CHARMM internal coordinates of N, CA and C (Angstrom, degrees):
IC EDIT
DIST 1 N 1 CA 1.4424
DIST 1 CA 1 C 1.5146
ANGL 1 N 1 CA 1 C 107.49
DIST 1 C 2 N 1.3092
ANGL 1 CA 1 C 2 N 114.31
DIHE 1 N 1 CA 1 C 2 N 137.98
DIST 2 N 2 CA 1.4589
ANGL 1 C 2 N 2 CA 120.68
DIHE 1 CA 1 C 2 N 2 CA 174.02
DIST 2 CA 2 C 1.5221
ANGL 2 N 2 CA 2 C 106.22
DIHE 1 C 2 N 2 CA 2 C -125.34
DIST 2 C 3 N 1.3352
ANGL 2 CA 2 C 3 N 116.64
DIHE 2 N 2 CA 2 C 3 N -176.95
DIST 3 N 3 CA 1.4628
ANGL 2 C 3 N 3 CA 119.64
DIHE 2 CA 2 C 3 N 3 CA 179.36
DIST 3 CA 3 C 1.5248
ANGL 3 N 3 CA 3 C 111.52
DIHE 2 C 3 N 3 CA 3 C -69.18
DIST 3 C 4 N 1.3588
ANGL 3 CA 3 C 4 N 117.13
DIHE 3 N 3 CA 3 C 4 N -16.91
DIST 4 N 4 CA 1.4602
ANGL 3 C 4 N 4 CA 120.35
DIHE 3 CA 3 C 4 N 4 CA -177.98
DIST 4 CA 4 C 1.5216
ANGL 4 N 4 CA 4 C 115.22
DIHE 3 C 4 N 4 CA 4 C -113.89
DIST 4 C 5 N 1.3438
ANGL 4 CA 4 C 5 N 118.03
DIHE 4 N 4 CA 4 C 5 N -13.52
DIST 5 N 5 CA 1.4733
ANGL 4 C 5 N 5 CA 120.68
DIHE 4 CA 4 C 5 N 5 CA -172.74
DIST 5 CA 5 C 1.5242
ANGL 5 N 5 CA 5 C 112.22
DIHE 4 C 5 N 5 CA 5 C -146.63
DIST 5 C 6 N 1.3394
ANGL 5 CA 5 C 6 N 113.33
DIHE 5 N 5 CA 5 C 6 N 153.25
DIST 6 N 6 CA 1.4617
ANGL 5 C 6 N 6 CA 122.62
DIHE 5 CA 5 C 6 N 6 CA 174.28
DIST 6 CA 6 C 1.5289
ANGL 6 N 6 CA 6 C 106.72
DIHE 5 C 6 N 6 CA 6 C -126.83
DIST 6 C 7 N 1.3078
ANGL 6 CA 6 C 7 N 116.43
DIHE 6 N 6 CA 6 C 7 N 120.73
DIST 7 N 7 CA 1.4748
ANGL 6 C 7 N 7 CA 121.10
DIHE 6 CA 6 C 7 N 7 CA 177.32
DIST 7 CA 7 C 1.5334
ANGL 7 N 7 CA 7 C 108.19
DIHE 6 C 7 N 7 CA 7 C -84.99
DIST 7 C 8 N 1.3457
ANGL 7 CA 7 C 8 N 116.11
DIHE 7 N 7 CA 7 C 8 N 123.86
DIST 8 N 8 CA 1.4362
ANGL 7 C 8 N 8 CA 121.93
DIHE 7 CA 7 C 8 N 8 CA -177.81
DIST 8 CA 8 C 1.5540
ANGL 8 N 8 CA 8 C 108.38
DIHE 7 C 8 N 8 CA 8 C -121.09
DIST 8 C 9 N 1.3315
ANGL 8 CA 8 C 9 N 115.63
DIHE 8 N 8 CA 8 C 9 N 128.29
DIST 9 N 9 CA 1.4552
ANGL 8 C 9 N 9 CA 120.07
DIHE 8 CA 8 C 9 N 9 CA 179.80
DIST 9 CA 9 C 1.5164
ANGL 9 N 9 CA 9 C 111.86
DIHE 8 C 9 N 9 CA 9 C -91.18
DIST 9 C 10 N 1.3322
ANGL 9 CA 9 C 10 N 115.91
DIHE 9 N 9 CA 9 C 10 N 140.57
DIST 10 N 10 CA 1.4514
ANGL 9 C 10 N 10 CA 122.87
DIHE 9 CA 9 C 10 N 10 CA 177.17
DIST 10 CA 10 C 1.5262
ANGL 10 N 10 CA 10 C 108.17
DIHE 9 C 10 N 10 CA 10 C -122.64
DIST 10 C 11 N 1.3238
ANGL 10 CA 10 C 11 N 116.09
DIHE 10 N 10 CA 10 C 11 N 126.98
DIST 11 N 11 CA 1.4641
ANGL 10 C 11 N 11 CA 121.75
DIHE 10 CA 10 C 11 N 11 CA 175.60
DIST 11 CA 11 C 1.5274
ANGL 11 N 11 CA 11 C 107.88
DIHE 10 C 11 N 11 CA 11 C -87.75
DIST 11 C 12 N 1.3162
ANGL 11 CA 11 C 12 N 115.48
DIHE 11 N 11 CA 11 C 12 N 120.88
DIST 12 N 12 CA 1.4669
ANGL 11 C 12 N 12 CA 121.67
DIHE 11 CA 11 C 12 N 12 CA -179.43
DIST 12 CA 12 C 1.5305
ANGL 12 N 12 CA 12 C 107.26
DIHE 11 C 12 N 12 CA 12 C -107.86
DIST 12 C 13 N 1.3257
ANGL 12 CA 12 C 13 N 116.27
DIHE 12 N 12 CA 12 C 13 N 129.38
DIST 13 N 13 CA 1.4552
ANGL 12 C 13 N 13 CA 119.79
DIHE 12 CA 12 C 13 N 13 CA -179.83
DIST 13 CA 13 C 1.5200
ANGL 13 N 13 CA 13 C 109.30
DIHE 12 C 13 N 13 CA 13 C -78.15
DIST 13 C 14 N 1.3215
ANGL 13 CA 13 C 14 N 117.02
DIHE 13 N 13 CA 13 C 14 N 128.55
DIST 14 N 14 CA 1.4721
ANGL 13 C 14 N 14 CA 122.48
DIHE 13 CA 13 C 14 N 14 CA -179.97
DIST 14 CA 14 C 1.5377
ANGL 14 N 14 CA 14 C 108.51
DIHE 13 C 14 N 14 CA 14 C -88.81
DIST 14 C 15 N 1.3291
ANGL 14 CA 14 C 15 N 115.48
DIHE 14 N 14 CA 14 C 15 N 90.85
DIST 15 N 15 CA 1.4698
ANGL 14 C 15 N 15 CA 119.25
DIHE 14 CA 14 C 15 N 15 CA -179.36
DIST 15 CA 15 C 1.5134
ANGL 15 N 15 CA 15 C 112.13
DIHE 14 C 15 N 15 CA 15 C -70.81
DIST 15 C 16 N 1.3264
ANGL 15 CA 15 C 16 N 118.25
DIHE 15 N 15 CA 15 C 16 N -18.06
DIST 16 N 16 CA 1.4654
ANGL 15 C 16 N 16 CA 120.96
DIHE 15 CA 15 C 16 N 16 CA 176.48
DIST 16 CA 16 C 1.5106
ANGL 16 N 16 CA 16 C 110.87
DIHE 15 C 16 N 16 CA 16 C -61.52
DIST 16 C 17 N 1.3355
ANGL 16 CA 16 C 17 N 116.77
DIHE 16 N 16 CA 16 C 17 N -28.74
DIST 17 N 17 CA 1.4756
ANGL 16 C 17 N 17 CA 121.34
DIHE 16 CA 16 C 17 N 17 CA -178.78
DIST 17 CA 17 C 1.5241
ANGL 17 N 17 CA 17 C 112.69
DIHE 16 C 17 N 17 CA 17 C -66.57
DIST 17 C 18 N 1.3453
ANGL 17 CA 17 C 18 N 117.89
DIHE 17 N 17 CA 17 C 18 N -22.23
DIST 18 N 18 CA 1.4521
ANGL 17 C 18 N 18 CA 120.92
DIHE 17 CA 17 C 18 N 18 CA -179.73
DIST 18 CA 18 C 1.5209
ANGL 18 N 18 CA 18 C 112.32
DIHE 17 C 18 N 18 CA 18 C -119.96
DIST 18 C 19 N 1.3139
ANGL 18 CA 18 C 19 N 117.78
DIHE 18 N 18 CA 18 C 19 N 15.71
DIST 19 N 19 CA 1.4779
ANGL 18 C 19 N 19 CA 120.71
DIHE 18 CA 18 C 19 N 19 CA -175.64
DIST 19 CA 19 C 1.5362
ANGL 19 N 19 CA 19 C 112.84
DIHE 18 C 19 N 19 CA 19 C -62.80
DIST 19 C 20 N 1.3296
ANGL 19 CA 19 C 20 N 118.75
DIHE 19 N 19 CA 19 C 20 N -23.65
DIST 20 N 20 CA 1.4676
ANGL 19 C 20 N 20 CA 120.56
DIHE 19 CA 19 C 20 N 20 CA 176.74
DIST 20 CA 20 C 1.5222
ANGL 20 N 20 CA 20 C 113.05
DIHE 19 C 20 N 20 CA 20 C -72.34
DIST 20 C 21 N 1.3318
ANGL 20 CA 20 C 21 N 115.61
DIHE 20 N 20 CA 20 C 21 N -16.62
DIST 21 N 21 CA 1.4516
ANGL 20 C 21 N 21 CA 120.20
DIHE 20 CA 20 C 21 N 21 CA -173.73
DIST 21 CA 21 C 1.5248
ANGL 21 N 21 CA 21 C 114.63
DIHE 20 C 21 N 21 CA 21 C -108.48
DIST 21 C 22 N 1.3213
ANGL 21 CA 21 C 22 N 116.71
DIHE 21 N 21 CA 21 C 22 N -29.13
DIST 22 N 22 CA 1.4570
ANGL 21 C 22 N 22 CA 121.59
DIHE 21 CA 21 C 22 N 22 CA -177.28
DIST 22 CA 22 C 1.5204
ANGL 22 N 22 CA 22 C 111.23
DIHE 21 C 22 N 22 CA 22 C -137.87
DIST 22 C 23 N 1.2895
ANGL 22 CA 22 C 23 N 116.75
DIHE 22 N 22 CA 22 C 23 N 152.51
DIST 23 N 23 CA 1.4599
ANGL 22 C 23 N 23 CA 122.89
DIHE 22 CA 22 C 23 N 23 CA 175.26
DIST 23 CA 23 C 1.5325
ANGL 23 N 23 CA 23 C 105.60
DIHE 22 C 23 N 23 CA 23 C -108.90
DIST 23 C 24 N 1.3252
ANGL 23 CA 23 C 24 N 115.21
DIHE 23 N 23 CA 23 C 24 N 79.61
DIST 24 N 24 CA 1.4696
ANGL 23 C 24 N 24 CA 119.94
DIHE 23 CA 23 C 24 N 24 CA -172.70
DIST 24 CA 24 C 1.5217
ANGL 24 N 24 CA 24 C 108.29
DIHE 23 C 24 N 24 CA 24 C -139.11
DIST 24 C 25 N 1.3102
ANGL 24 CA 24 C 25 N 114.43
DIHE 24 N 24 CA 24 C 25 N 133.11
DIST 25 N 25 CA 1.4669
ANGL 24 C 25 N 25 CA 118.42
DIHE 24 CA 24 C 25 N 25 CA 179.56
DIST 25 CA 25 C 1.5208
ANGL 25 N 25 CA 25 C 107.32
DIHE 24 C 25 N 25 CA 25 C -145.21
DIST 25 C 26 N 1.3068
ANGL 25 CA 25 C 26 N 116.79
DIHE 25 N 25 CA 25 C 26 N 135.11
DIST 26 N 26 CA 1.4530
ANGL 25 C 26 N 26 CA 122.20
DIHE 25 CA 25 C 26 N 26 CA -177.75
DIST 26 CA 26 C 1.5363
ANGL 26 N 26 CA 26 C 110.39
DIHE 25 C 26 N 26 CA 26 C -104.23
DIST 26 C 27 N 1.3118
ANGL 26 CA 26 C 27 N 118.32
DIHE 26 N 26 CA 26 C 27 N 14.58
DIST 27 N 27 CA 1.4520
ANGL 26 C 27 N 27 CA 119.75
DIHE 26 CA 26 C 27 N 27 CA -178.35
DIST 27 CA 27 C 1.5007
ANGL 27 N 27 CA 27 C 111.66
DIHE 26 C 27 N 27 CA 27 C 84.02
DIST 27 C 28 N 1.2874
ANGL 27 CA 27 C 28 N 117.45
DIHE 27 N 27 CA 27 C 28 N -170.00
DIST 28 N 28 CA 1.4620
ANGL 27 C 28 N 28 CA 122.24
DIHE 27 CA 27 C 28 N 28 CA -178.22
DIST 28 CA 28 C 1.5225
ANGL 28 N 28 CA 28 C 108.87
DIHE 27 C 28 N 28 CA 28 C -84.38
DIST 28 C 29 N 1.3048
ANGL 28 CA 28 C 29 N 116.69
DIHE 28 N 28 CA 28 C 29 N 96.93
DIST 29 N 29 CA 1.4652
ANGL 28 C 29 N 29 CA 121.44
DIHE 28 CA 28 C 29 N 29 CA -175.39
DIST 29 CA 29 C 1.5217
ANGL 29 N 29 CA 29 C 112.67
DIHE 28 C 29 N 29 CA 29 C -63.60
DIST 29 C 30 N 1.3344
ANGL 29 CA 29 C 30 N 116.40
DIHE 29 N 29 CA 29 C 30 N -37.85
DIST 30 N 30 CA 1.4627
ANGL 29 C 30 N 30 CA 119.43
DIHE 29 CA 29 C 30 N 30 CA 179.33
DIST 30 CA 30 C 1.5309
ANGL 30 N 30 CA 30 C 110.68
DIHE 29 C 30 N 30 CA 30 C -65.75
DIST 30 C 31 N 1.2960
ANGL 30 CA 30 C 31 N 116.99
DIHE 30 N 30 CA 30 C 31 N -43.33
DIST 31 N 31 CA 1.4840
ANGL 30 C 31 N 31 CA 120.07
DIHE 30 CA 30 C 31 N 31 CA 178.43
DIST 31 CA 31 C 1.5240
ANGL 31 N 31 CA 31 C 110.49
DIHE 30 C 31 N 31 CA 31 C -62.34
DIST 31 C 32 N 1.3178
ANGL 31 CA 31 C 32 N 116.95
DIHE 31 N 31 CA 31 C 32 N -39.45
DIST 32 N 32 CA 1.4759
ANGL 31 C 32 N 32 CA 120.75
DIHE 31 CA 31 C 32 N 32 CA 178.64
DIST 32 CA 32 C 1.5107
ANGL 32 N 32 CA 32 C 110.08
DIHE 31 C 32 N 32 CA 32 C -62.59
DIST 32 C 33 N 1.3234
ANGL 32 CA 32 C 33 N 117.59
DIHE 32 N 32 CA 32 C 33 N -46.07
DIST 33 N 33 CA 1.4797
ANGL 32 C 33 N 33 CA 120.96
DIHE 32 CA 32 C 33 N 33 CA 179.62
DIST 33 CA 33 C 1.5230
ANGL 33 N 33 CA 33 C 110.15
DIHE 32 C 33 N 33 CA 33 C -63.12
DIST 33 C 34 N 1.3325
ANGL 33 CA 33 C 34 N 117.01
DIHE 33 N 33 CA 33 C 34 N -38.64
DIST 34 N 34 CA 1.4725
ANGL 33 C 34 N 34 CA 119.94
DIHE 33 CA 33 C 34 N 34 CA -179.22
DIST 34 CA 34 C 1.5303
ANGL 34 N 34 CA 34 C 113.25
DIHE 33 C 34 N 34 CA 34 C -64.41
DIST 34 C 35 N 1.3686
ANGL 34 CA 34 C 35 N 116.04
DIHE 34 N 34 CA 34 C 35 N -28.03
DIST 35 N 35 CA 1.4629
ANGL 34 C 35 N 35 CA 119.29
DIHE 34 CA 34 C 35 N 35 CA 176.44
DIST 35 CA 35 C 1.5501
ANGL 35 N 35 CA 35 C 109.31
DIHE 34 C 35 N 35 CA 35 C -61.88
DIST 35 C 36 N 1.3077
ANGL 35 CA 35 C 36 N 116.36
DIHE 35 N 35 CA 35 C 36 N -44.25
DIST 36 N 36 CA 1.4690
ANGL 35 C 36 N 36 CA 120.59
DIHE 35 CA 35 C 36 N 36 CA 178.85
DIST 36 CA 36 C 1.5142
ANGL 36 N 36 CA 36 C 112.34
DIHE 35 C 36 N 36 CA 36 C -68.34
DIST 36 C 37 N 1.3393
ANGL 36 CA 36 C 37 N 116.20
DIHE 36 N 36 CA 36 C 37 N -42.91
DIST 37 N 37 CA 1.4684
ANGL 36 C 37 N 37 CA 120.89
DIHE 36 CA 36 C 37 N 37 CA 178.51
DIST 37 CA 37 C 1.5213
ANGL 37 N 37 CA 37 C 109.95
DIHE 36 C 37 N 37 CA 37 C -60.69
DIST 37 C 38 N 1.3153
ANGL 37 CA 37 C 38 N 116.24
DIHE 37 N 37 CA 37 C 38 N -45.83
DIST 38 N 38 CA 1.4676
ANGL 37 C 38 N 38 CA 120.60
DIHE 37 CA 37 C 38 N 38 CA 179.56
DIST 38 CA 38 C 1.5267
ANGL 38 N 38 CA 38 C 111.88
DIHE 37 C 38 N 38 CA 38 C -63.14
DIST 38 C 39 N 1.3381
ANGL 38 CA 38 C 39 N 117.26
DIHE 38 N 38 CA 38 C 39 N -39.29
DIST 39 N 39 CA 1.4573
ANGL 38 C 39 N 39 CA 120.64
DIHE 38 CA 38 C 39 N 39 CA 177.50
DIST 39 CA 39 C 1.5165
ANGL 39 N 39 CA 39 C 111.84
DIHE 38 C 39 N 39 CA 39 C -63.34
DIST 39 C 40 N 1.3255
ANGL 39 CA 39 C 40 N 116.60
DIHE 39 N 39 CA 39 C 40 N -45.17
DIST 40 N 40 CA 1.4670
ANGL 39 C 40 N 40 CA 120.61
DIHE 39 CA 39 C 40 N 40 CA 179.32
DIST 40 CA 40 C 1.5182
ANGL 40 N 40 CA 40 C 110.64
DIHE 39 C 40 N 40 CA 40 C -65.32
DIST 40 C 41 N 1.3424
ANGL 40 CA 40 C 41 N 116.61
DIHE 40 N 40 CA 40 C 41 N -46.01
DIST 41 N 41 CA 1.4558
ANGL 40 C 41 N 41 CA 120.51
DIHE 40 CA 40 C 41 N 41 CA 178.40
DIST 41 CA 41 C 1.5271
ANGL 41 N 41 CA 41 C 111.37
DIHE 40 C 41 N 41 CA 41 C -62.37
DIST 41 C 42 N 1.3325
ANGL 41 CA 41 C 42 N 116.32
DIHE 41 N 41 CA 41 C 42 N -39.39
DIST 42 N 42 CA 1.4591
ANGL 41 C 42 N 42 CA 120.53
DIHE 41 CA 41 C 42 N 42 CA 179.81
DIST 42 CA 42 C 1.5289
ANGL 42 N 42 CA 42 C 113.42
DIHE 41 C 42 N 42 CA 42 C -65.91
DIST 42 C 43 N 1.3375
ANGL 42 CA 42 C 43 N 115.58
DIHE 42 N 42 CA 42 C 43 N -24.25
DIST 43 N 43 CA 1.4645
ANGL 42 C 43 N 43 CA 120.87
DIHE 42 CA 42 C 43 N 43 CA 178.00
DIST 43 CA 43 C 1.5204
ANGL 43 N 43 CA 43 C 112.16
DIHE 42 C 43 N 43 CA 43 C -92.64
DIST 43 C 44 N 1.3272
ANGL 43 CA 43 C 44 N 116.50
DIHE 43 N 43 CA 43 C 44 N 11.82
DIST 44 N 44 CA 1.4626
ANGL 43 C 44 N 44 CA 119.76
DIHE 43 CA 43 C 44 N 44 CA 177.34
DIST 44 CA 44 C 1.5041
ANGL 44 N 44 CA 44 C 115.04
DIHE 43 C 44 N 44 CA 44 C 106.30
DIST 44 C 45 N 1.3386
ANGL 44 CA 44 C 45 N 117.07
DIHE 44 N 44 CA 44 C 45 N -0.67
DIST 45 N 45 CA 1.4619
ANGL 44 C 45 N 45 CA 120.12
DIHE 44 CA 44 C 45 N 45 CA 178.11
DIST 45 CA 45 C 1.5268
ANGL 45 N 45 CA 45 C 111.94
DIHE 44 C 45 N 45 CA 45 C 80.07
DIST 45 C 46 N 1.3070
ANGL 45 CA 45 C 46 N 114.74
DIHE 45 N 45 CA 45 C 46 N -156.72
DIST 46 N 46 CA 1.4660
ANGL 45 C 46 N 46 CA 121.35
DIHE 45 CA 45 C 46 N 46 CA 178.77
DIST 46 CA 46 C 1.5260
ANGL 46 N 46 CA 46 C 107.63
DIHE 45 C 46 N 46 CA 46 C -107.69
DIST 46 C 47 N 1.3089
ANGL 46 CA 46 C 47 N 116.09
DIHE 46 N 46 CA 46 C 47 N 110.26
DIST 47 N 47 CA 1.4858
ANGL 46 C 47 N 47 CA 121.34
DIHE 46 CA 46 C 47 N 47 CA -175.86
DIST 47 CA 47 C 1.5236
ANGL 47 N 47 CA 47 C 110.46
DIHE 46 C 47 N 47 CA 47 C 52.05
DIST 47 C 48 N 1.3262
ANGL 47 CA 47 C 48 N 116.37
DIHE 47 N 47 CA 47 C 48 N 39.52
DIST 48 N 48 CA 1.4618
ANGL 47 C 48 N 48 CA 120.71
DIHE 47 CA 47 C 48 N 48 CA 178.16
DIST 48 CA 48 C 1.5059
ANGL 48 N 48 CA 48 C 115.63
DIHE 47 C 48 N 48 CA 48 C 84.81
DIST 48 C 49 N 1.3228
ANGL 48 CA 48 C 49 N 117.36
DIHE 48 N 48 CA 48 C 49 N -4.36
DIST 49 N 49 CA 1.4579
ANGL 48 C 49 N 49 CA 121.10
DIHE 48 CA 48 C 49 N 49 CA 178.58
DIST 49 CA 49 C 1.5254
ANGL 49 N 49 CA 49 C 110.00
DIHE 48 C 49 N 49 CA 49 C -96.12
DIST 49 C 50 N 1.3120
ANGL 49 CA 49 C 50 N 117.04
DIHE 49 N 49 CA 49 C 50 N 136.30
DIST 50 N 50 CA 1.4621
ANGL 49 C 50 N 50 CA 121.69
DIHE 49 CA 49 C 50 N 50 CA 177.53
DIST 50 CA 50 C 1.5217
ANGL 50 N 50 CA 50 C 109.27
DIHE 49 C 50 N 50 CA 50 C -82.60
DIST 50 C 51 N 1.3388
ANGL 50 CA 50 C 51 N 115.57
DIHE 50 N 50 CA 50 C 51 N 145.68
DIST 51 N 51 CA 1.4663
ANGL 50 C 51 N 51 CA 120.73
DIHE 50 CA 50 C 51 N 51 CA 175.86
DIST 51 CA 51 C 1.5262
ANGL 51 N 51 CA 51 C 108.16
DIHE 50 C 51 N 51 CA 51 C -83.95
DIST 51 C 52 N 1.3302
ANGL 51 CA 51 C 52 N 115.00
DIHE 51 N 51 CA 51 C 52 N 131.54
DIST 52 N 52 CA 1.4745
ANGL 51 C 52 N 52 CA 121.96
DIHE 51 CA 51 C 52 N 52 CA 174.07
DIST 52 CA 52 C 1.5227
ANGL 52 N 52 CA 52 C 105.90
DIHE 51 C 52 N 52 CA 52 C -110.98
DIST 52 C 53 N 1.3297
ANGL 52 CA 52 C 53 N 117.31
DIHE 52 N 52 CA 52 C 53 N 108.35
DIST 53 N 53 CA 1.4735
ANGL 52 C 53 N 53 CA 118.88
DIHE 52 CA 52 C 53 N 53 CA -174.90
DIST 53 CA 53 C 1.5312
ANGL 53 N 53 CA 53 C 112.73
DIHE 52 C 53 N 53 CA 53 C -78.29
DIST 53 C 54 N 1.3009
ANGL 53 CA 53 C 54 N 115.51
DIHE 53 N 53 CA 53 C 54 N 145.54
DIST 54 N 54 CA 1.4678
ANGL 53 C 54 N 54 CA 123.30
DIHE 53 CA 53 C 54 N 54 CA 174.32
DIST 54 CA 54 C 1.5296
ANGL 54 N 54 CA 54 C 105.79
DIHE 53 C 54 N 54 CA 54 C -127.78
DIST 54 C 55 N 1.3245
ANGL 54 CA 54 C 55 N 116.85
DIHE 54 N 54 CA 54 C 55 N 126.32
DIST 55 N 55 CA 1.4569
ANGL 54 C 55 N 55 CA 122.14
DIHE 54 CA 54 C 55 N 55 CA -176.91
DIST 55 CA 55 C 1.5203
ANGL 55 N 55 CA 55 C 110.27
DIHE 54 C 55 N 55 CA 55 C -114.14
DIST 55 C 56 N 1.3343
ANGL 55 CA 55 C 56 N 115.48
DIHE 55 N 55 CA 55 C 56 N 136.73
DIST 56 N 56 CA 1.4587
ANGL 55 C 56 N 56 CA 121.23
DIHE 55 CA 55 C 56 N 56 CA 174.98
DIST 56 CA 56 C 1.5273
ANGL 56 N 56 CA 56 C 108.87
DIHE 55 C 56 N 56 CA 56 C -139.10
DIST 56 C 57 N 1.3326
ANGL 56 CA 56 C 57 N 115.73
DIHE 56 N 56 CA 56 C 57 N 131.50
DIST 57 N 57 CA 1.4471
ANGL 56 C 57 N 57 CA 120.80
DIHE 56 CA 56 C 57 N 57 CA 179.65
DIST 57 CA 57 C 1.5231
ANGL 57 N 57 CA 57 C 111.10
DIHE 56 C 57 N 57 CA 57 C -88.23
DIST 57 C 58 N 1.3152
ANGL 57 CA 57 C 58 N 114.87
DIHE 57 N 57 CA 57 C 58 N 140.29
DIST 58 N 58 CA 1.4576
ANGL 57 C 58 N 58 CA 122.29
DIHE 57 CA 57 C 58 N 58 CA 177.23
DIST 58 CA 58 C 1.5148
ANGL 58 N 58 CA 58 C 109.43
DIHE 57 C 58 N 58 CA 58 C -131.53
DIST 58 C 59 N 1.3487
ANGL 58 CA 58 C 59 N 118.18
DIHE 58 N 58 CA 58 C 59 N 140.69
DIST 59 N 59 CA 1.4606
ANGL 58 C 59 N 59 CA 119.59
DIHE 58 CA 58 C 59 N 59 CA 174.38
DIST 59 CA 59 C 1.5353
ANGL 59 N 59 CA 59 C 108.71
DIHE 58 C 59 N 59 CA 59 C -73.11
DIST 59 C 60 N 1.3482
ANGL 59 CA 59 C 60 N 117.69
DIHE 59 N 59 CA 59 C 60 N 144.20
DIST 60 N 60 CA 1.4595
ANGL 59 C 60 N 60 CA 120.17
DIHE 59 CA 59 C 60 N 60 CA -179.34
DIST 60 CA 60 C 1.5408
ANGL 60 N 60 CA 60 C 112.76
DIHE 59 C 60 N 60 CA 60 C -70.40
DIST 60 C 61 N 1.3176
ANGL 60 CA 60 C 61 N 116.69
DIHE 60 N 60 CA 60 C 61 N -18.60
DIST 61 N 61 CA 1.4673
ANGL 60 C 61 N 61 CA 121.38
DIHE 60 CA 60 C 61 N 61 CA 177.61
DIST 61 CA 61 C 1.5234
ANGL 61 N 61 CA 61 C 106.52
DIHE 60 C 61 N 61 CA 61 C -119.20
DIST 61 C 62 N 1.3166
ANGL 61 CA 61 C 62 N 118.03
DIHE 61 N 61 CA 61 C 62 N 126.74
DIST 62 N 62 CA 1.4693
ANGL 61 C 62 N 62 CA 119.77
DIHE 61 CA 61 C 62 N 62 CA 179.88
DIST 62 CA 62 C 1.5264
ANGL 62 N 62 CA 62 C 111.07
DIHE 61 C 62 N 62 CA 62 C -55.16
DIST 62 C 63 N 1.2755
ANGL 62 CA 62 C 63 N 115.14
DIHE 62 N 62 CA 62 C 63 N 137.57
DIST 63 N 63 CA 1.4488
ANGL 62 C 63 N 63 CA 121.28
DIHE 62 CA 62 C 63 N 63 CA -179.85
DIST 63 CA 63 C 1.5218
ANGL 63 N 63 CA 63 C 109.83
DIHE 62 C 63 N 63 CA 63 C -95.67
DIST 63 C 64 N 1.3292
ANGL 63 CA 63 C 64 N 115.57
DIHE 63 N 63 CA 63 C 64 N 132.30
DIST 64 N 64 CA 1.4764
ANGL 63 C 64 N 64 CA 119.10
DIHE 63 CA 63 C 64 N 64 CA 177.36
DIST 64 CA 64 C 1.5159
ANGL 64 N 64 CA 64 C 109.30
DIHE 63 C 64 N 64 CA 64 C -67.50
DIST 64 C 65 N 1.2939
ANGL 64 CA 64 C 65 N 115.46
DIHE 64 N 64 CA 64 C 65 N 129.64
DIST 65 N 65 CA 1.4549
ANGL 64 C 65 N 65 CA 120.43
DIHE 64 CA 64 C 65 N 65 CA 179.92
DIST 65 CA 65 C 1.5238
ANGL 65 N 65 CA 65 C 109.33
DIHE 64 C 65 N 65 CA 65 C -111.71
DIST 65 C 66 N 1.3018
ANGL 65 CA 65 C 66 N 117.05
DIHE 65 N 65 CA 65 C 66 N 140.83
DIST 66 N 66 CA 1.4914
ANGL 65 C 66 N 66 CA 119.33
DIHE 65 CA 65 C 66 N 66 CA 179.04
DIST 66 CA 66 C 1.5241
ANGL 66 N 66 CA 66 C 110.99
DIHE 65 C 66 N 66 CA 66 C -64.48
DIST 66 C 67 N 1.3071
ANGL 66 CA 66 C 67 N 115.84
DIHE 66 N 66 CA 66 C 67 N 145.36
DIST 67 N 67 CA 1.4808
ANGL 66 C 67 N 67 CA 120.74
DIHE 66 CA 66 C 67 N 67 CA 176.65
DIST 67 CA 67 C 1.4862
ANGL 67 N 67 CA 67 C 109.29
DIHE 66 C 67 N 67 CA 67 C -65.10
DIST 67 C 68 N 1.3086
ANGL 67 CA 67 C 68 N 115.57
DIHE 67 N 67 CA 67 C 68 N 148.68
DIST 68 N 68 CA 1.4675
ANGL 67 C 68 N 68 CA 120.80
DIHE 67 CA 67 C 68 N 68 CA 179.02
DIST 68 CA 68 C 1.4909
ANGL 68 N 68 CA 68 C 111.63
DIHE 67 C 68 N 68 CA 68 C -103.35
END
COOR INIT
IC SEED 1 N 1 CA 1 C
IC BUILD
């Protein structure tokens, strides 16, 4: 956070990770979140600070990782 901006993180579900198992899509999650961010920023932000979105994709099922 700075005097002009607030960085907000958005968790995006990576449906590609399970596409072999289900035929399910929730649309463009990032675009949907940006609609809300743009609306808030267009109304002056939060106490005058603009939201700076940060997006990160996560698989809906934890992936086994090899031991290090």
